[in-house]
C-alpha positions in Angstrom: 7.6 -81.6 -164.2 6.2 -79.5 -161.3 5.9 -75.7 -161.4 8.6 -75.5 -158.6 11.0 -77.3 -161.0 10.4 -76.0 -164.5 11.8 -78.3 -167.1 13.1 -75.7 -169.5 15.3 -72.6 -169.1 15.6 -69.6 -171.3 19.4 -69.8 -171.1 19.6 -73.4 -172.3 20.7 -72.4 -175.8 24.0 -71.0 -174.4 25.2 -74.4 -173.0 23.3 -77.0 -175.1 26.0 -77.4 -177.7 29.0 -77.5 -175.3 31.1 -80.7 -175.1 32.7 -80.5 -171.6 34.1 -83.4 -169.5 35.4 -84.0 -166.1 39.1 -83.5 -165.4 41.1 -86.7 -165.5 42.2 -86.1 -161.9 38.7 -86.5 -160.6 37.9 -89.5 -158.4 34.3 -90.5 -157.6 33.1 -92.0 -154.3 29.5 -93.1 -153.6 28.2 -92.3 -150.1 24.9 -92.6 -148.3 23.4 -89.3 -146.9 20.1 -89.5 -145.0 19.1 -92.7 -146.9 20.0 -91.4 -150.3 22.9 -92.3 -152.5 25.2 -89.4 -153.5 28.4 -89.2 -155.4 31.4 -87.2 -154.1 33.7 -85.8 -156.8 37.2 -85.4 -155.4 40.1 -83.6 -157.2 43.4 -84.6 -155.6 45.2 -81.8 -157.5 43.5 -78.9 -155.6 41.9 -80.9 -152.7 38.4 -79.9 -153.8 35.3 -82.0 -153.2 31.8 -81.7 -154.8 28.7 -83.7 -153.9 26.1 -84.5 -156.6 22.9 -86.6 -156.6 22.8 -89.9 -158.5 20.9 -88.5 -161.5 23.2 -85.4 -161.6 26.3 -87.7 -161.6 24.8 -89.8 -164.4 24.5 -86.6 -166.5 28.0 -85.5 -165.7 29.4 -88.9 -166.4 27.9 -88.8 -169.9 29.9 -85.7 -170.7 33.0 -87.3 -172.2 34.1 -84.4 -174.4 32.3 -85.8 -177.5 28.7 -85.8 -176.3 26.9 -82.4 -176.1 25.2 -81.2 -172.9 21.9 -81.4 -174.7 22.4 -85.0 -175.7 23.5 -86.0 -172.2 20.5 -84.2 -170.7 18.1 -85.9 -173.0 19.6 -89.4 -172.2 19.4 -88.6 -168.5 15.8 -87.3 -168.8 14.7 -90.4 -170.6 16.2 -92.7 -167.9 15.2 -90.8 -164.7 12.1 -89.0 -165.8 11.0 -86.4 -163.2 14.0 -87.3 -161.1 16.4 -86.0 -163.8 18.0 -82.5 -163.5 16.0 -79.8 -165.2 17.7 -77.5 -167.7 18.1 -74.8 -165.0 19.5 -77.3 -162.6 21.9 -78.6 -165.3 23.1 -75.1 -166.0 23.7 -74.5 -162.2 25.5 -77.9 -161.9 27.8 -77.2 -164.8 28.5 -73.7 -163.5 29.4 -75.0 -160.0 31.7 -77.7 -161.5 33.3 -75.1 -163.7 33.8 -72.7 -160.7 35.4 -75.5 -158.7 37.8 -76.3 -161.6 36.3 -79.8 -161.9 35.1 -79.4 -165.5 37.3 -79.2 -168.6 36.2 -77.6 -171.9 36.3 -74.4 -173.9 33.5 -72.1 -173.2 32.1 -69.5 -175.6 31.6 -65.9 -174.2 27.9 -66.3 -173.8 28.3 -69.5 -171.8 30.9 -67.9 -169.6 28.3 -65.3 -168.7 26.0 -68.1 -167.5 28.7 -69.7 -165.5 30.5 -67.9 -162.6 34.0 -67.2 -164.0 37.0 -68.7 -162.3 38.5 -65.3 -161.6 35.3 -64.4 -159.6 35.8 -67.5 -157.5 39.4 -66.5 -156.8 38.4 -63.0 -155.9 35.7 -64.3 -153.6 38.2 -66.6 -151.8 40.7 -63.8 -151.3 37.9 -61.4 -150.1 36.7 -64.1 -147.8 40.1 -64.6 -146.3 40.5 -60.8 -145.8 37.0 -60.5 -144.3 37.7 -63.4 -141.9 40.6 -61.4 -140.4 40.4 -63.1 -137.0 41.2 -66.6 -138.5 43.7 -66.1 -141.4 45.3 -69.3 -142.7 48.8 -69.4 -144.2 49.7 -72.7 -145.8 53.4 -73.7 -145.4 54.3 -77.3 -146.0 53.1 -80.6 -147.4 53.1 -83.2 -144.5 51.9 -86.2 -146.6 55.3 -88.0 -146.8 55.9 -87.6 -143.0 52.4 -88.8 -142.2 52.6 -91.8 -144.5 56.0 -92.8 -143.1 54.9 -92.7 -139.4 51.3 -93.8 -139.8 52.1 -97.5 -139.4 53.7 -96.8 -136.0 50.9 -94.6 -134.6 47.8 -95.8 -136.5 47.0 -98.3 -133.7 46.1 -95.3 -131.5 42.9 -94.9 -133.6 41.9 -98.6 -133.3 40.2 -100.6 -130.6 43.3 -101.0 -128.5 44.1 -97.3 -128.6 40.5 -96.5 -127.6 40.6 -98.9 -124.6 43.9 -97.4 -123.5 42.5 -93.9 -124.0 39.6 -94.7 -121.7 41.9 -96.1 -119.1 44.1 -93.1 -119.2 41.1 -90.8 -118.7 39.9 -92.9 -115.8 43.4 -92.7 -114.2 43.4 -89.0 -114.6 40.0 -88.6 -113.0 41.1 -90.8 -110.1 44.2 -88.7 -109.6 42.2 -85.5 -109.4 39.7 -86.8 -106.8 39.7 -84.5 -103.8 41.5 -81.7 -105.6 38.6 -80.1 -107.3 38.7 -76.9 -105.3 42.4 -76.2 -106.1 41.8 -77.1 -109.7 38.9 -74.6 -110.1 40.8 -71.9 -108.2 43.7 -72.0 -110.6 41.2 -71.8 -113.6 40.4 -68.1 -112.8 41.6 -65.5 -115.4 43.7 -63.8 -112.7 45.7 -66.9 -112.1 46.0 -68.1 -115.7 46.9 -64.7 -117.2 49.6 -63.8 -114.7 52.6 -62.2 -116.4 55.0 -64.9 -115.4 52.7 -67.6 -116.9 51.9 -66.0 -120.3 54.9 -67.4 -122.1 54.4 -70.9 -120.7 50.7 -70.7 -121.5 51.3 -69.8 -125.1 54.1 -72.5 -125.5 51.7 -75.1 -124.0 49.0 -73.9 -126.4 51.2 -74.3 -129.5 52.5 -77.7 -128.5 49.0 -79.1 -127.8 47.6 -77.6 -131.0 50.4 -79.1 -133.0 49.6 -82.6 -131.5 45.9 -81.8 -132.2 46.5 -81.2 -135.9 48.8 -84.2 -136.3 46.0 -86.2 -134.8 43.8 -85.1 -137.6 46.5 -85.8 -140.2 47.4 -89.3 -138.9 43.7 -90.3 -138.5 42.9 -89.2 -142.1 45.9 -91.1 -143.6 45.1 -94.2 -141.4 41.4 -94.4 -142.3 42.1 -93.6 -145.9 44.4 -96.6 -146.1 41.8 -98.7 -144.4 39.1 -97.7 -146.9 41.4 -97.9 -149.9 41.1 -94.1 -150.8 43.8 -91.5 -150.8 43.2 -89.8 -147.4 46.0 -87.4 -148.4 46.9 -84.4 -146.3 48.8 -82.0 -148.4 48.5 -78.8 -146.5 49.9 -77.8 -143.1 50.5 -74.2 -142.0 49.8 -71.5 -139.6 46.4 -70.0 -138.7 46.4 -66.5 -137.1 43.9 -67.2 -134.5 43.0 -63.7 -133.2 46.5 -62.6 -134.5 48.1 -65.5 -132.5 50.0 -68.1 -134.7 48.7 -71.6 -134.3 49.2 -74.7 -136.5 46.6 -76.2 -138.7 46.2 -79.0 -141.3 43.7 -79.6 -144.2 42.2 -83.1 -143.7 39.3 -82.5 -146.0 40.2 -85.6 -148.1 38.3 -87.5 -145.4 35.2 -86.4 -147.4 35.9 -89.4 -149.7 35.4 -91.9 -146.8 32.3 -94.0 -147.2 31.7 -94.5 -143.5 30.3 -91.4 -141.7 31.7 -92.7 -138.5 35.3 -92.6 -139.8 34.7 -89.1 -141.2 33.5 -88.1 -137.8 36.4 -89.7 -136.1 38.8 -87.8 -138.3 37.0 -84.6 -137.1 37.3 -85.7 -133.5 40.9 -87.0 -133.7 42.3 -83.7 -132.5 40.2 -83.6 -129.4 40.9 -87.3 -128.9 44.6 -86.6 -128.7 44.2 -83.4 -126.7 42.1 -85.2 -124.0 44.8 -87.9 -123.8 47.4 -85.1 -123.3 45.1 -83.5 -120.6 44.9 -86.8 -118.8 48.7 -87.2 -118.7 49.0 -83.6 -117.5 46.4 -84.1 -114.8 48.3 -87.1 -113.4 51.6 -85.0 -113.4 49.8 -82.0 -111.9 48.4 -84.1 -109.0 51.9 -85.6 -108.2 54.0 -82.4 -108.3 54.4 -79.6 -105.8 52.5 -76.4 -106.1 54.7 -73.5 -107.3 57.0 -75.7 -109.4 57.4 -75.1 -113.1 56.3 -78.6 -114.0 53.2 -78.1 -111.9 52.4 -74.8 -113.7 52.9 -76.2 -117.2 50.9 -79.3 -116.4 48.0 -77.1 -115.3 48.2 -75.0 -118.5 48.0 -78.2 -120.5 45.0 -79.4 -118.5 43.1 -76.2 -119.2 44.0 -75.9 -122.9 43.5 -79.5 -123.8 40.2 -80.0 -122.0 38.2 -76.9 -121.2 39.2 -74.7 -124.1 39.1 -77.6 -126.6 35.6 -78.7 -125.6 34.3 -75.1 -125.6 35.7 -74.2 -129.0 36.7 -77.2 -131.0 33.9 -79.3 -129.7 31.2 -76.6 -130.3 29.3 -77.3 -133.5 28.2 -73.6 -133.8 31.8 -72.7 -134.7 33.3 -74.1 -137.9 35.8 -76.2 -136.1 35.9 -79.9 -135.3 32.5 -80.0 -133.6 30.9 -78.6 -136.7 32.3 -81.2 -139.1 31.5 -84.0 -136.6 27.9 -82.9 -136.4 27.7 -82.4 -140.2 29.0 -86.0 -140.8 26.8 -87.6 -138.2 23.7 -85.8 -139.5 24.7 -86.6 -143.0 24.2 -83.0 -144.1 27.0 -81.6 -146.2 27.9 -77.9 -146.0 25.6 -77.5 -143.0 26.6 -73.9 -142.3 26.4 -72.5 -145.9 23.2 -74.4 -146.7 21.6 -73.2 -143.4 22.2 -69.6 -144.5 20.9 -70.3 -148.0 17.8 -71.8 -146.5 17.0 -68.6 -144.6 17.6 -66.7 -147.9 15.3 -69.1 -149.6 12.5 -68.5 -147.1 12.8 -64.7 -147.5 13.0 -64.9 -151.3 10.1 -67.2 -151.7 7.6 -66.2 -149.0 8.5 -62.5 -148.4 9.6 -61.3 -151.8 7.3 -63.7 -153.8 10.0 -65.0 -156.2 8.9 -68.0 -158.2 10.7 -71.2 -158.7 13.3 -70.6 -156.0 15.2 -73.9 -155.4 15.3 -75.0 -151.7 18.6 -76.1 -150.3 16.8 -78.6 -148.1 16.1 -82.0 -149.6 14.1 -83.5 -146.7 11.8 -82.2 -143.9 14.5 -83.1 -141.4 17.0 -80.9 -143.2 14.6 -77.9 -143.1 14.4 -78.1 -139.4 18.1 -78.4 -138.9 18.8 -75.5 -141.3 16.4 -73.1 -139.6 17.7 -73.9 -136.1 21.4 -74.0 -136.9 21.5 -70.8 -139.0 20.0 -68.7 -136.2 22.0 -70.3 -133.4 25.3 -70.2 -135.2 24.8 -66.5 -136.2 24.1 -65.4 -132.6 26.9 -67.5 -131.1 29.5 -66.4 -133.6 28.6 -62.8 -133.0 29.0 -63.3 -129.2 32.3 -65.0 -129.7 33.5 -62.2 -132.0 32.5 -59.5 -129.4 34.1 -61.5 -126.6 37.4 -61.8 -128.6 37.4 -58.1 -129.4 36.8 -57.2 -125.7 39.6 -59.5 -124.6 42.1 -58.0 -127.1 41.0 -54.5 -126.1 41.7 -55.3 -122.5 45.3 -56.0 -123.4 45.8 -53.7 -126.4 43.1 -51.1 -126.6 44.1 -49.6 -130.0 44.2 -53.1 -131.6 40.8 -53.8 -130.1 39.3 -50.6 -131.6 40.7 -51.5 -135.0 39.2 -55.0 -134.7 35.9 -53.6 -133.7 35.8 -51.3 -136.7 36.8 -54.1 -139.0 34.1 -56.3 -137.5 31.5 -53.6 -138.0 32.5 -53.4 -141.6 32.4 -57.2 -142.0 29.1 -57.9 -140.1 27.1 -54.7 -140.9 28.4 -52.4 -143.6 29.3 -54.9 -146.3 26.2 -57.1 -145.8 24.0 -53.9 -146.0 25.8 -52.9 -149.2 25.3 -56.3 -150.8 21.7 -56.3 -149.8 21.0 -52.9 -151.3 22.7 -54.0 -154.5 20.6 -57.1 -154.5 17.4 -55.2 -154.2 18.4 -52.7 -156.9 19.9 -54.8 -159.6 19.3 -58.6 -159.1 17.4 -60.0 -162.2 15.4 -62.4 -160.1 13.5 -59.5 -158.6 12.5 -58.2 -161.9 8.8 -59.1 -161.4 8.6 -58.4 -157.7 11.1 -55.6 -157.1 8.5 -53.1 -155.9 7.2 -55.6 -153.4 10.6 -56.5 -152.2 11.7 -52.9 -151.7 8.4 -51.9 -150.1 8.4 -54.8 -147.7 12.0 -54.2 -146.8 11.4 -50.5 -146.0 8.3 -51.4 -144.0 10.2 -54.0 -142.0 13.1 -51.5 -141.3 10.6 -48.8 -140.2 8.7 -51.2 -138.0 11.8 -52.6 -136.4 13.3 -49.2 -135.8 10.1 -47.8 -134.3 9.7 -50.9 -132.1 13.4 -50.8 -130.8 13.5 -47.0 -130.4 10.1 -46.2 -129.0 8.1 -49.2 -127.7 8.5 -49.6 -123.9 9.7 -53.0 -123.1 10.1 -54.7 -119.7 13.4 -54.0 -118.1 14.3 -56.9 -115.8 17.5 -58.0 -114.0 18.5 -60.7 -111.6 20.8 -60.8 -108.5 21.5 -63.1 -105.7 20.8 -62.6 -102.0 20.9 -64.4 -98.7 18.1 -64.7 -96.1 19.0 -63.4 -92.7 16.9 -62.7 -89.5 16.4 -59.1 -88.6 17.4 -60.0 -85.0 20.5 -62.1 -85.0 22.8 -62.3 -82.0 26.0 -64.3 -82.2 26.7 -65.8 -78.8 30.3 -65.7 -77.6 31.7 -67.1 -74.4 32.3 -64.2 -71.9 34.7 -66.3 -69.7 36.8 -69.4 -70.0 35.1 -72.5 -68.7 34.0 -76.1 -69.1 30.5 -76.5 -70.6 28.3 -78.6 -68.4 24.9 -78.0 -70.0 23.8 -76.7 -73.4 20.4 -76.2 -74.9 19.6 -78.6 -77.8 20.0 -77.2 -81.3 17.0 -75.5 -83.0 15.3 -74.8 -79.6 12.8 -71.9 -79.2 14.1 -69.6 -76.4 12.7 -66.7 -74.5 14.8 -63.6 -74.2 16.5 -63.0 -70.7 14.9 -66.1 -69.3 16.2 -69.2 -71.1 19.7 -70.3 -70.3 21.6 -71.4 -73.4 24.8 -72.6 -71.8 25.9 -73.3 -68.3 29.6 -73.7 -67.7 32.0 -74.0 -64.7 35.4 -72.6 -63.9 37.2 -74.2 -60.9 39.7 -71.4 -60.7 37.0 -68.7 -60.4 35.2 -70.8 -57.9 38.3 -71.1 -55.7 39.0 -67.4 -56.1 35.4 -66.6 -55.1 35.7 -68.8 -51.9 39.1 -67.3 -51.0 38.0 -63.8 -51.5 34.8 -64.3 -49.6 36.8 -65.7 -46.7 39.2 -62.8 -46.8 36.3 -60.3 -46.8 34.7 -62.1 -43.8 38.0 -61.8 -41.9 38.5 -58.2 -42.9 35.0 -57.3 -41.6 35.8 -59.1 -38.3 39.0 -57.1 -37.9 37.2 -53.9 -38.7 34.6 -54.5 -36.0 37.4 -55.2 -33.5 39.3 -52.0 -34.5 36.1 -50.0 -34.1 36.2 -50.9 -30.4 39.9 -51.3 -29.7 41.9 -49.3 -32.3 39.9 -46.5 -34.1 43.1 -45.4 -35.9 43.1 -48.6 -38.0 39.4 -48.2 -39.0 40.0 -46.2 -42.1 42.6 -48.7 -43.5 40.3 -51.7 -42.7 37.3 -50.0 -44.3 39.4 -49.6 -47.6 40.5 -53.2 -47.4 36.9 -54.4 -47.0 35.7 -52.2 -49.9 38.4 -53.6 -52.2 37.6 -57.2 -51.3 33.9 -56.5 -51.8 34.6 -55.1 -55.2 36.8 -58.0 -56.1 34.1 -60.5 -54.9 31.5 -58.7 -57.0 33.8 -58.9 -60.1 34.4 -62.6 -59.6 30.6 -63.2 -59.1 30.0 -61.4 -62.3 32.5 -63.6 -64.1 30.8 -66.7 -62.6 27.4 -65.3 -63.8 28.9 -64.9 -67.3 29.5 -68.6 -67.4 25.7 -69.1 -67.6 24.5 -67.5 -70.8 20.9 -66.4 -71.3 19.2 -65.7 -74.7 19.4 -62.0 -75.5 16.0 -62.0 -77.2 13.2 -64.3 -78.3 14.1 -66.6 -81.2 15.6 -70.0 -82.1 18.9 -71.2 -80.6 21.2 -72.6 -83.3 24.5 -74.3 -82.4 26.2 -75.9 -85.4 28.8 -77.7 -83.3 26.5 -78.9 -80.5 27.7 -82.5 -80.8 31.2 -81.7 -79.7 30.3 -78.9 -77.2 29.2 -81.0 -74.3 32.0 -81.1 -71.7 34.4 -79.0 -73.8 36.6 -76.3 -72.5 35.9 -73.0 -74.3 37.8 -69.8 -74.1 36.7 -66.2 -73.7 35.4 -64.7 -77.0 34.9 -68.1 -78.7 31.6 -68.2 -80.7 29.3 -71.0 -79.7 26.1 -70.4 -81.6 23.5 -67.7 -82.3 20.0 -66.8 -81.5 17.8 -65.8 -84.5 14.3 -64.5 -84.7 13.2 -66.6 -87.6 9.8 -65.2 -87.9 11.2 -61.8 -88.8 13.5 -62.2 -91.9 15.2 -59.9 -94.3 17.0 -60.6 -97.6 20.3 -58.9 -98.3 20.8 -58.7 -102.0 24.1 -57.8 -103.7 23.8 -55.9 -107.0 26.8 -55.2 -109.2 27.7 -51.9 -110.8 25.5 -52.6 -113.8 22.3 -53.3 -111.8 22.8 -51.3 -108.6 22.4 -47.7 -110.0 19.1 -48.8 -111.8 17.3 -50.1 -108.7 14.8 -47.7 -107.2 12.1 -48.1 -104.5 9.5 -48.4 -107.2 11.0 -51.7 -108.6 8.8 -54.8 -108.4 10.6 -57.6 -106.6 10.1 -61.4 -107.1 12.1 -64.0 -105.1 12.8 -67.6 -106.0 14.6 -70.2 -104.0 17.9 -71.7 -105.3 17.1 -75.3 -106.4 13.3 -74.8 -106.1 12.4 -72.1 -108.7 8.7 -73.2 -108.9 7.9 -71.2 -105.7 7.8 -67.4 -105.8 7.8 -64.8 -102.9 7.0 -61.1 -103.0 9.0 -58.5 -101.2 9.4 -54.8 -100.7 12.6 -52.8 -100.9 13.5 -51.4 -97.4 16.9 -49.9 -98.0 19.4 -49.4 -100.8 23.0 -49.0 -99.7 24.9 -47.2 -102.4 28.1 -48.6 -104.0 31.1 -48.9 -101.8 30.4 -52.3 -100.1 33.1 -54.9 -100.6 32.3 -57.4 -97.8 29.6 -59.9 -98.9 26.8 -60.7 -96.3 27.6 -64.4 -96.8 30.3 -66.4 -98.5 27.6 -68.3 -100.4 27.2 -65.3 -102.7 30.8 -65.5 -103.9 32.2 -67.5 -106.8 33.9 -70.0 -104.6 30.5 -71.2 -103.2 28.6 -71.0 -106.5 27.5 -67.4 -106.3 27.7 -64.7 -108.9 30.0 -62.2 -107.2 33.7 -62.2 -108.1 35.7 -62.5 -104.9 39.4 -61.8 -104.3 41.7 -64.8 -104.5 43.7 -63.6 -101.5 40.7 -63.5 -99.2 40.5 -66.8 -97.4 36.9 -66.1 -96.1 35.5 -65.8 -99.7 33.6 -62.7 -98.9 35.9 -59.9 -100.1 34.8 -58.8 -103.6 37.0 -57.4 -106.4 34.6 -54.6 -107.2 32.3 -52.5 -105.0 28.6 -53.5 -105.0 25.3 -52.1 -104.0 23.4 -53.8 -101.2 19.6 -53.9 -101.3 17.6 -55.0 -98.2 14.3 -56.7 -98.9 11.4 -57.5 -96.6 9.3 -60.6 -97.7 5.6 -59.7 -97.8 3.8 -62.6 -99.4 4.3 -66.1 -100.7 2.4 -68.8 -102.6 0.0 -70.8 -100.4 2.0 -74.1 -100.7 5.5 -72.4 -100.8 7.9 -73.5 -98.0 9.0 -71.0 -95.4 12.2 -69.1 -95.9 15.1 -70.0 -93.6 18.1 -68.0 -92.5 21.1 -68.8 -94.6 19.2 -69.7 -97.7 20.5 -68.3 -101.0 17.8 -66.9 -103.2 17.6 -65.4 -106.7 15.8 -62.0 -106.9 14.3 -60.6 -110.0 13.9 -56.8 -110.2 11.3 -55.5 -112.6 12.2 -51.9 -113.4 10.2 -49.2 -115.2 9.7 -50.2 -118.9 12.1 -48.6 -121.4 12.6 -48.9 -125.2 15.2 -51.6 -126.2 17.4 -48.9 -127.7 17.8 -47.2 -124.3 18.5 -50.5 -122.5 21.1 -51.5 -125.1 22.8 -48.1 -125.1 23.0 -48.1 -121.3 24.5 -51.6 -121.3 27.1 -50.6 -123.9 28.0 -47.4 -121.9 28.3 -49.4 -118.7 30.5 -52.0 -120.4 32.9 -49.4 -121.8 33.0 -47.4 -118.5 33.6 -50.5 -116.4 36.3 -52.1 -118.6 38.1 -49.0 -119.9 37.2 -46.2 -117.5 36.1 -44.0 -120.5 
């Protein structure tokens, strides 16, 4: 036997003479996990399941109430050799079976000290429920008889015919939504979904869909259990307080007994399977009903809940919902979450604290990789979700949010620290290396604290901007007229020399000819009066002056029909194809002239970033869609907060930008919060980088003076609280 798995244990004498046996309600199912045969022990009485290896099950099966643990271990050791459980592993196995109420037998006091007592397990379960205050489960009824009665009628949904119809339904839903993507996304904004008049219908839709979701799990479990010849029983249905909001749930853990991992995974996916079908029906109804009607509103609520929220939460394997169990079944790694955490503890105990003979939760190299990645990713994601939920609740009920934040701090920080200190101070496995463990822990804490509080770290932030020419003149028609000649699009023009548009106006031409004739006649009469009737000379002079002024005004209007470039640049006319020969009215925009060799970038910075930007910030620019090229720039001007009109609609949410815009603004440029505007002048670019063009959206990275992480985090927290709660 290797040193990592010592054959003998100093506690063996406490259990060697015991004569336990499995409870009569235990059923055994063999399953394949990652190429190895394992046995799943299922207890229908309390719906508990326990997985053991083939040698371990052989040992447990030998315990019939007459044979001692020592005798069974010796038989197993003779048969499996080094593959048999060691004495320490046997003690751990018996203890876990005893804690799970799968083992029957009277235990002497010293053996009870080796095993974790049943009362401790109950206390841990209660404590776990209280600590997990955001997701409290309250069992209510046993739905087994209802599911068994109706399973023959609905079981076909989970078969080939049901799957084909499900795919057709999704296809029909996608077809019905074609061309309505903009309206669909617009209604998905929090402002629209959380309107007061919609909250009741939103919650009612949520409960109805989740009830169908849970029934989907239940029916799938009973259906596939019947197909495999195992129980597939679902004995618990109740209410889960999901962030204090009642929602239904069922316990379909009996699917653990299924031999096929694909059927186990399908049971986990059955809820989402049903929800997506509901979303498809709702999408078809939504597309066929009038906007503003109650049916239209409820249909959209169901689309959102049964598709987006389901895939983000139920389908996410980092949360212990459906996606987690599906991933666990497909990877054939049981208890993925718990064993991932245990693997991190194993690494710390073995390599950091130097504890000998620490058993690894990973049985293969593949499991080690999955455990390391999953443990870190799940911890980070769950903390983010917890913070997001608390902020959401605090937005609606501030006091409740504060209480939840305090409870979360106790759950995630205070309690773990207390348990860790107790582990360092009293755990027997640190008896030989306690000084090393405490010293290394203190050193890590001091190093991490010093690094976070004192070490300057880069402070970077991103914002979006739009490229604009410094000289940009929008060309409007000064008079009504028919366009006869227009410069081609993207033509280089010279200021005050190149004609952009030449137009005609027959009415002005007629007025000009008539006025010119009237002026000629008035001048002739004035000359005659100068010789024959001097008394009329003054009146004729006034008439000639008025006609001259009118003629000049008409000539000016005719001159305005021929538009010249106001400055050097490029003439851009987006609608040039339909401009030729078209009648345009006074004030109508027809194009613009831009000096494209002299550009500026107008950047919008929100309330978090804007106050931090100074003229000493280092600026780096990247093109949207072509991030491999970089451009340098200098800050020319910083306009303090108070701006609400975006330089371009492309910076708003509706066009894929980052700035939140008002739903009432049809132009897509009015923001919901004031922002800072930062004007940048490009200075340099990579040799092979393409030229910047007016109208392009760019991403700008500001590198600010380095600060310790503690200062950066504290600033972010203060800004978050001030922005959301005005404190």
